[in-house]
C-alpha positions as CSV (number, residue, x, y, z in Angstrom):
1,M,-0.1,-4.7,8.5
2,K,3.1,-3.3,7.0
3,Y,1.9,-3.9,3.7
4,R,-2.2,-3.4,3.3
5,N,-1.9,-0.2,1.6
6,A,0.9,-0.5,-1.1
7,L,0.8,-4.3,-1.6
8,P,4.3,-5.0,-3.7
9,Q,2.5,-7.1,-5.7
10,L,0.3,-4.7,-7.4
11,N,3.1,-3.1,-8.6
12,G,5.0,-5.2,-10.5
13,H,7.0,-6.8,-7.5
14,K,7.7,-10.2,-8.1
15,M,6.4,-12.2,-5.5
16,L,7.1,-16.2,-4.2
17,T,3.9,-17.8,-2.6
18,E,4.0,-21.0,-0.7
19,A,3.8,-24.9,-2.1
20,G,1.8,-27.7,-0.7
21,L,2.4,-27.3,3.3
22,E,0.0,-30.2,4.2
23,T,1.0,-32.4,1.5
24,I,4.4,-31.9,3.0
25,L,3.6,-32.6,7.0
26,V,2.2,-35.2,6.0
27,F,3.8,-37.4,3.8
28,H,7.1,-36.0,3.5
29,E,7.4,-35.1,7.7
30,G,4.9,-38.3,8.6
31,I,2.3,-35.9,10.4
32,D,-1.0,-36.6,11.1
33,L,-3.0,-33.5,10.4
34,P,-7.0,-34.2,11.6
35,L,-9.0,-32.5,8.7
36,F,-5.6,-32.2,7.0
37,A,-5.9,-28.9,9.5
38,A,-2.3,-27.5,9.4
39,F,-2.1,-25.6,12.5
40,K,-2.7,-28.9,14.1
41,A,0.9,-29.4,13.5
42,L,1.8,-26.6,16.0
43,D,0.4,-29.1,18.7
44,T,4.2,-31.0,19.1
45,D,7.2,-29.6,18.7
46,A,8.1,-31.8,15.6
47,G,5.4,-30.5,14.1
48,A,5.9,-26.7,15.1
49,N,9.7,-27.5,14.2
50,A,8.8,-29.1,10.3
51,I,6.6,-25.6,9.7
52,T,9.9,-23.7,10.3
53,R,12.3,-25.6,8.2
54,Y,10.0,-24.9,5.6
55,M,9.0,-20.7,6.0
56,Q,12.4,-20.4,6.3
57,Q,13.5,-22.5,3.5
58,L,11.1,-20.5,1.2
59,A,11.9,-16.9,2.8
60,K,15.9,-17.7,1.7
61,L,14.3,-18.6,-1.7
62,A,12.7,-15.5,-2.4
63,V,15.6,-13.3,-1.2
64,Q,18.3,-15.2,-3.0
65,T,16.0,-14.8,-6.1
66,G,14.9,-11.6,-5.8
67,R,11.6,-12.3,-4.8
68,G,9.6,-11.0,-2.3
69,F,7.3,-13.5,-0.1
70,I,3.9,-14.0,0.6
71,M,3.5,-15.8,3.8
72,D,0.7,-17.7,4.2
73,T,-0.6,-18.4,7.6
74,P,-1.4,-22.1,8.5
75,T,-5.6,-21.3,8.9
76,W,-6.9,-22.9,5.7
77,R,-9.1,-25.0,8.3
78,A,-9.3,-22.6,11.3
79,S,-13.0,-21.6,10.5
80,S,-15.9,-22.2,12.7
81,K,-17.3,-24.9,10.7
82,W,-13.8,-27.1,10.7
83,G,-12.8,-25.8,14.6
84,A,-15.8,-26.6,15.7
85,Q,-15.5,-30.4,14.1
86,L,-11.5,-30.1,16.1
87,G,-12.9,-29.4,19.5
88,L,-12.1,-25.7,19.2
89,A,-14.3,-22.5,20.9
90,T,-13.7,-19.2,19.3
91,A,-11.3,-18.0,21.6
92,D,-8.8,-20.8,20.6
93,L,-9.9,-20.3,17.0
94,K,-8.4,-16.3,17.8
95,E,-5.7,-17.0,19.1
96,I,-4.4,-19.4,16.5
97,H,-4.9,-16.1,14.5
98,R,-2.8,-14.8,16.6
99,E,0.1,-16.5,17.1
100,A,-0.2,-17.8,13.0
101,I,0.6,-13.4,12.3
102,A,3.1,-13.1,15.3
103,T,4.9,-15.9,14.0
104,L,5.3,-14.4,10.6
105,A,5.8,-11.5,11.5
106,A,9.0,-12.5,13.1
107,L,9.9,-14.8,10.1
108,R,9.7,-11.1,8.4
109,Q,11.5,-9.2,11.1
110,D,14.5,-12.0,10.4
111,F,14.1,-12.2,6.7
112,E,13.0,-8.9,4.9
113,T,15.3,-7.0,2.9
114,P,14.5,-3.9,0.9
115,A,14.5,-5.7,-2.1
116,S,12.4,-8.9,-0.6
117,P,8.9,-7.4,1.3
118,F,7.4,-10.4,2.9
119,V,3.6,-9.6,3.0
120,I,1.6,-11.2,6.0
121,N,-1.2,-12.7,4.3
122,G,-4.0,-14.3,6.8
123,V,-6.2,-17.7,4.5
124,V,-9.2,-18.8,4.9
125,G,-10.7,-21.9,3.2
126,P,-14.1,-23.4,1.5
127,H,-16.8,-24.2,3.4
128,D,-17.0,-27.8,2.0
129,D,-14.4,-29.8,1.3
130,G,-12.0,-28.3,-1.0
131,Y,-12.1,-31.5,-4.1
132,A,-15.4,-32.5,-3.9
133,P,-17.8,-30.1,-1.9
134,A,-21.3,-31.3,-1.3
135,T,-22.6,-28.3,-0.2
136,Q,-22.4,-24.7,-1.1
137,L,-22.8,-21.0,0.5
138,T,-25.0,-18.7,-0.9
139,A,-23.4,-15.1,-1.3
140,A,-24.7,-13.6,1.6
141,E,-24.1,-17.0,4.0
142,A,-20.5,-17.1,2.6
143,H,-20.4,-12.9,3.6
144,A,-21.4,-13.9,7.2
145,Y,-19.1,-17.1,7.6
146,Y,-16.0,-15.6,6.3
147,A,-16.5,-11.8,8.3
148,E,-15.2,-13.9,11.6
149,Q,-11.4,-14.9,10.6
150,I,-11.3,-11.5,8.0
151,H,-12.5,-9.4,11.5
152,W,-9.6,-11.4,13.3
153,F,-6.9,-11.0,10.0
154,S,-7.6,-7.1,10.3
155,E,-7.2,-6.5,13.2
156,L,-4.4,-8.7,14.2
157,G,-2.6,-7.4,11.4
158,A,-2.3,-9.2,8.2
159,D,-1.5,-7.0,5.2
160,M,-4.5,-9.3,3.2
161,V,-6.1,-12.3,2.8
162,S,-6.8,-14.8,0.6
163,G,-9.3,-17.5,-0.3
164,I,-7.2,-20.8,-1.3
165,T,-9.3,-23.5,-2.9
166,I,-12.3,-21.8,-3.7
167,T,-15.0,-23.7,-5.1
168,S,-17.6,-21.4,-6.4
169,V,-18.5,-17.8,-7.2
170,S,-20.9,-17.4,-4.3
171,E,-17.9,-18.4,-1.7
172,A,-15.6,-16.2,-3.7
173,I,-17.8,-12.7,-3.4
174,G,-18.7,-13.5,0.4
175,I,-15.0,-13.6,0.8
176,V,-14.4,-10.2,-1.0
177,R,-17.3,-8.5,0.5
178,A,-16.2,-9.8,3.3
179,A,-12.2,-8.6,3.4
180,R,-14.2,-5.0,1.5
181,D,-16.1,-4.5,5.3
182,E,-13.1,-4.7,6.5
183,D,-11.0,-2.7,4.2
184,I,-8.3,-5.1,4.0
185,P,-6.9,-6.7,0.4
186,S,-8.1,-9.7,-0.7
187,V,-7.3,-12.2,-3.3
188,V,-9.3,-15.6,-4.4
189,S,-8.0,-18.3,-5.3
190,F,-10.1,-20.7,-7.2
191,T,-9.8,-24.5,-7.5
192,L,-9.8,-26.0,-11.0
193,E,-11.2,-29.4,-12.3
194,I,-9.6,-31.4,-15.0
195,D,-12.3,-29.4,-17.5
196,G,-10.5,-26.0,-15.9
197,R,-14.0,-25.2,-14.7
198,L,-15.3,-24.6,-11.0
199,P,-16.0,-27.5,-9.0
200,S,-19.6,-25.5,-9.1
201,G,-19.2,-25.7,-12.7
202,E,-18.4,-22.4,-14.1
203,T,-15.8,-21.4,-16.8
204,L,-12.8,-19.5,-14.9
205,A,-13.6,-16.8,-17.1
206,Q,-17.4,-17.1,-16.0
207,A,-16.1,-16.8,-11.9
208,V,-13.7,-14.0,-12.5
209,R,-16.4,-11.4,-14.3
210,E,-19.1,-12.8,-12.0
211,V,-17.3,-12.1,-8.5
212,D,-15.8,-9.0,-10.3
213,A,-19.5,-7.9,-11.2
214,A,-20.7,-8.6,-7.3
215,T,-18.2,-6.8,-6.2
216,D,-17.4,-4.1,-8.0
217,A,-14.2,-5.8,-8.8
218,A,-13.1,-5.2,-5.1
219,A,-10.4,-8.2,-5.1
220,A,-7.1,-7.5,-5.5
221,Y,-6.2,-9.9,-8.0
222,F,-7.7,-13.8,-8.6
223,M,-5.4,-16.9,-8.9
224,I,-5.4,-19.9,-9.9
225,N,-4.3,-23.6,-7.5
226,C,-4.9,-27.3,-7.3
227,A,-4.9,-27.9,-10.8
228,H,-2.4,-29.0,-13.1
229,P,-1.1,-26.4,-16.2
230,D,-2.6,-29.0,-18.7
231,H,-6.1,-28.9,-16.8
232,F,-6.2,-24.9,-17.4
233,Q,-3.7,-23.9,-20.0
234,E,-6.6,-24.1,-22.6
235,T,-8.8,-22.0,-21.1
236,L,-6.1,-19.4,-21.0
237,A,-5.3,-19.3,-24.4
238,G,-9.1,-18.5,-25.2
239,G,-8.2,-15.1,-24.1
240,G,-10.8,-12.3,-22.7
241,D,-9.6,-9.1,-20.9
242,W,-10.4,-11.3,-18.0
243,I,-6.9,-12.6,-17.7
244,K,-5.3,-9.4,-16.9
245,R,-7.3,-10.0,-13.4
246,I,-5.1,-13.4,-12.5
247,G,-2.4,-12.1,-10.8
248,G,-1.1,-15.7,-9.3
249,L,-0.3,-19.1,-9.8
250,R,-0.4,-22.4,-7.4
251,A,-0.4,-25.4,-9.6
252,N,-0.1,-29.3,-8.5
253,A,2.7,-31.1,-9.5
254,S,0.6,-34.0,-10.6
255,R,-1.9,-34.6,-13.4
256,L,-4.2,-36.6,-11.2
257,S,-7.4,-35.4,-11.3
258,H,-8.8,-34.0,-7.3
259,A,-10.8,-37.5,-7.1
260,E,-7.9,-39.7,-7.7
261,L,-5.6,-37.1,-5.5
262,D,-8.1,-38.2,-3.1
263,V,-8.2,-41.6,-2.6
264,A,-3.5,-41.7,-3.3
265,E,-1.6,-43.3,-0.6
266,D,1.2,-42.1,-1.8
267,L,2.1,-38.9,-2.9
268,D,2.4,-37.9,-7.0
269,D,5.1,-35.1,-6.6
270,G,5.2,-34.7,-10.2
271,D,8.4,-33.7,-12.3
272,P,9.8,-30.3,-10.9
273,V,11.4,-28.8,-13.9
274,E,8.8,-29.8,-16.5
275,L,6.4,-27.6,-13.6
276,G,8.8,-24.8,-14.0
277,Q,9.0,-25.3,-17.7
278,L,4.8,-25.2,-17.9
279,Y,5.0,-22.1,-15.6
280,R,7.0,-20.1,-18.0
281,A,4.7,-21.2,-20.7
282,L,1.8,-19.9,-18.6
283,A,3.7,-16.4,-18.1
284,D,3.6,-15.5,-21.9
285,Q,0.1,-16.0,-21.3
286,L,-0.9,-14.3,-18.3
287,P,0.6,-10.6,-18.6
288,N,-0.2,-9.3,-15.0
289,L,1.4,-12.6,-13.3
290,S,3.5,-11.5,-10.1
291,V,2.9,-14.4,-7.3
292,V,4.1,-18.0,-8.7
293,G,3.9,-20.9,-5.9
294,G,2.5,-24.0,-5.6
295,C,-0.1,-26.5,-4.0
296,C,-0.9,-29.9,-3.4
297,G,2.7,-32.3,-3.8
298,T,4.8,-29.4,-4.7
299,D,7.7,-28.4,-2.6
300,Y,11.2,-26.6,-2.1
301,R,12.0,-28.3,-5.3
302,H,9.5,-27.4,-7.0
303,L,9.2,-23.2,-6.4
304,D,13.0,-23.6,-7.2
305,Q,12.7,-24.6,-10.3
306,I,9.7,-22.4,-11.3
307,C,12.0,-19.5,-10.4
308,K,14.8,-20.7,-12.1
309,A,12.5,-21.0,-15.5
310,L,11.0,-17.8,-15.4
311,D,14.3,-16.0,-14.5
312,A,15.6,-17.9,-17.5
313,A,13.3,-16.5,-19.7
């Protein structure tokens, strides 16, 4: 918990975070991920080696560009609901979290520099499908559901927790409240559809304001992920004080909708150079943007171009 009480990204430090790990493993490495659970790749030497290469490559990019690195645990699908579907007991899931944090602590030991702080980020994912959720937890249900994972992250030494591809305001509220109980910083990264709205229908502005209102603004900041910049640029152009609460971007390289991506047999990885330029334009609209990464279909090439575009400004 080296940075739990002083996250560098909250002090203006530029930070790199991760790309589309799951799509990299499936489409680039040919590794099967049941239920899209990245931690299952660790069951084989090939999968573990692929994740190690991926993490080391991004760690080097962070150091080379003078950025810190927010390292995600591969636990997006390691909650009780999804774990049960994979045949895992509670003790198994906790051990997955323990090993993930220990691995990231070792990566930090190997690569961190004074100019590039490495932050361990405990990741939780949506209770239902991240593209097309059929159900939605209430805030109270989400609070109870996410409390287990977030307690593990707090106990085992993560610096922060993030809800990634969160599809509703109520689940976001539950995540932030559970993190507040554990006194660990939290971030909510919302999935957006091609109209710039959450799958549950709220605008991004509504979502940020409602979560803040229900939690006394306890989240460290918010992020946008799993959408192409074209899908939400107009939303940001509308302006408002809520935009100051957006601290990070993890966009898709593809302009396809979630429905189209869900049935795609080939990976649409877009144009890395173009994505970098789009991030540069979005940075002008986001005064507190400090964290950049990618989502579905992105890899090292995209993050490299994003860094180059932002640093050239």
